[in-house]
C-alpha positions in Angstrom: -24.8 177.3 -98.6 -25.2 181.1 -98.0 -27.4 181.3 -101.2 -29.9 178.7 -99.8 -30.1 180.7 -96.5 -30.8 183.9 -98.3 -33.5 182.2 -100.4 -35.1 180.7 -97.2 -35.2 184.2 -95.7 -36.9 185.6 -98.9 -39.4 182.8 -98.7 -40.3 183.7 -95.2 -40.9 187.3 -96.2 -43.2 186.1 -99.0 -45.3 184.4 -96.3 -46.4 187.7 -94.9 -49.9 188.6 -96.2 -52.7 191.0 -95.4 -55.9 189.3 -94.1 -57.9 192.5 -94.2 -57.1 196.2 -95.0 -59.7 198.9 -94.2 -59.2 202.4 -95.7 -61.4 205.4 -94.7 -61.1 208.6 -96.6 -62.7 211.8 -95.1 -61.9 214.9 -97.1 -58.1 215.0 -97.1 -57.6 212.6 -94.2 -56.8 208.9 -94.9 -57.0 206.3 -92.1 -55.7 202.8 -92.9 -56.0 199.7 -90.7 -53.8 197.0 -92.1 -54.1 193.5 -90.6 -50.9 191.6 -91.5 -50.8 187.8 -91.0 -47.8 185.6 -90.8 -48.6 182.6 -93.1 -45.1 181.2 -92.6 -43.7 178.6 -90.3 -41.2 180.9 -88.4 -41.6 184.1 -86.4 -41.5 187.1 -88.6 -39.2 189.9 -87.4 -38.2 191.5 -90.7 -39.2 194.8 -92.3 -42.7 195.5 -93.4 -43.0 197.9 -96.4 -46.1 199.9 -96.9 -47.0 202.0 -100.0 -48.6 205.4 -99.2 -49.5 208.5 -101.2 -48.2 211.1 -98.8 -44.8 212.1 -97.7 -45.6 212.4 -94.0 -47.4 209.5 -92.2 -48.4 208.8 -88.6 -48.0 205.1 -87.8 -49.5 203.2 -84.8 -47.9 199.8 -84.2 -47.8 197.8 -81.0 -49.0 200.7 -78.9 -46.4 203.1 -80.3 -47.3 206.1 -82.4 -44.5 207.4 -84.7 -44.3 209.9 -87.6 -42.5 208.7 -90.7 -41.3 210.3 -93.9 -42.0 208.3 -97.0 -39.4 207.8 -99.7 -40.7 207.1 -103.2 -44.1 206.5 -101.6 -42.8 203.7 -99.3 -42.3 203.4 -95.6 -40.3 200.6 -94.1 -41.2 199.4 -90.6 -38.6 197.3 -88.8 -40.4 195.0 -86.4 -37.2 194.6 -84.5 -37.2 198.4 -83.7 -40.6 197.9 -82.0 -39.4 194.6 -80.3 -42.2 192.8 -82.2 -42.1 189.3 -83.4 -45.0 187.9 -85.4 -45.5 184.2 -84.6 -46.8 181.9 -87.4 -50.6 182.1 -87.9 -50.9 185.3 -85.8 -51.9 188.8 -86.9 -50.5 192.3 -86.4 -52.5 195.5 -87.0 -50.8 198.6 -88.2 -52.7 201.9 -88.3 -51.8 204.8 -90.6 -53.0 208.3 -90.8 -52.0 210.8 -93.5 -53.3 213.6 -95.7 -53.8 213.6 -99.4 -54.2 216.4 -101.9 -56.5 215.7 -104.9 -56.4 211.9 -105.3 -55.9 208.7 -103.4 -53.4 206.2 -104.8 -52.3 202.8 -103.6 -50.1 200.0 -104.9 -50.8 196.5 -103.5 -47.5 195.0 -102.3 -48.7 191.9 -100.5 -51.3 189.2 -101.1 -54.5 190.7 -99.7 -57.5 188.7 -98.8 -59.9 191.7 -98.5 -59.5 195.4 -99.2 -62.4 197.6 -98.0 -62.4 201.3 -98.9 -65.0 203.9 -97.6 -65.0 207.4 -98.9 -67.2 209.9 -97.1 -68.1 212.4 -99.9 -71.0 213.7 -101.9 -68.7 214.7 -104.7 -68.7 212.6 -107.9 -65.6 210.3 -107.9 -64.0 208.1 -110.4 -61.9 205.1 -109.7 -60.2 202.2 -111.4 -61.8 199.8 -109.0 -65.5 198.9 -108.5 -67.2 201.4 -106.2 -70.8 202.0 -105.3 -72.4 205.1 -103.8 -75.0 205.1 -101.0 -75.9 207.7 -98.3 -73.0 210.1 -99.2 -70.5 207.3 -99.0 -68.6 205.5 -101.7 -67.8 201.9 -100.9 -65.6 199.2 -102.3 -64.8 195.7 -101.0 -62.8 193.1 -103.1 -59.7 191.0 -103.3 -57.0 193.0 -105.1 -54.0 191.5 -106.9 -50.4 192.0 -106.0 -49.0 194.9 -108.1 -52.4 196.4 -108.7 -52.5 200.2 -108.7 -55.6 201.9 -107.2 -56.6 205.4 -108.1 -59.6 207.3 -106.7 -60.0 211.0 -107.6 -62.6 213.7 -108.0 -64.2 213.6 -111.4 -66.3 216.7 -111.6 -64.7 220.1 -111.5 -66.7 223.0 -110.1 -68.0 225.5 -112.7 -66.8 229.0 -112.3 -69.9 231.3 -111.9 -68.4 233.8 -114.3 -68.3 231.2 -117.1 -71.8 230.0 -116.2 -73.1 233.6 -116.5 -71.3 234.2 -119.8 -72.8 230.9 -121.1 -76.3 231.9 -120.1 -75.9 235.3 -121.6 -74.6 233.8 -124.9 -77.7 231.5 -125.1 -80.0 234.4 -124.4 -78.3 236.6 -127.0 -78.5 233.7 -129.6 -82.2 233.3 -128.9 -82.8 237.1 -129.2 -81.0 237.1 -132.6 -83.1 234.1 -133.8 -86.2 235.9 -132.7 -85.2 239.1 -134.5 -84.5 237.2 -137.7 -87.9 235.4 -137.7 -89.7 238.6 -136.8 -88.5 240.4 -139.9 -89.6 237.5 -142.1 
């Protein structure tokens, strides 16, 4: 009997999904708006686990703003701690803000209907998801799969002016040698 109750609770947790997740990346700042939906038949009051690529995260939920420390890229939000109960068919928006270093990473933990990512940058980026570039903004919108791992990072490295100068000098010297050889012929 206890086993069937535990399985029922797990089933209710599986009924939590994301109707829409919006991510905005500006430089090192990442802002996420995650709209969770209770697709189950009972009120959801359990923990919500969110994957982040930073160790320190500011979370806004139910009018509260709290700082969290991630463990193994995960934060666990207990809805009971916020006195929040998510009724069936209703939504709850959780907002995150954190800083990243060189690349953005995300693992999809819940069924997600729509993921929208905007990156305000004129630098060349590479990603393992479809992105398009327009007006100094990279944009992606699609339906990810549970377990999918997203990576977005800068692709081009800046060229050191010293190496650029040495390269130009080497080309000039090579052309000068070729000119000297042909002049003697």
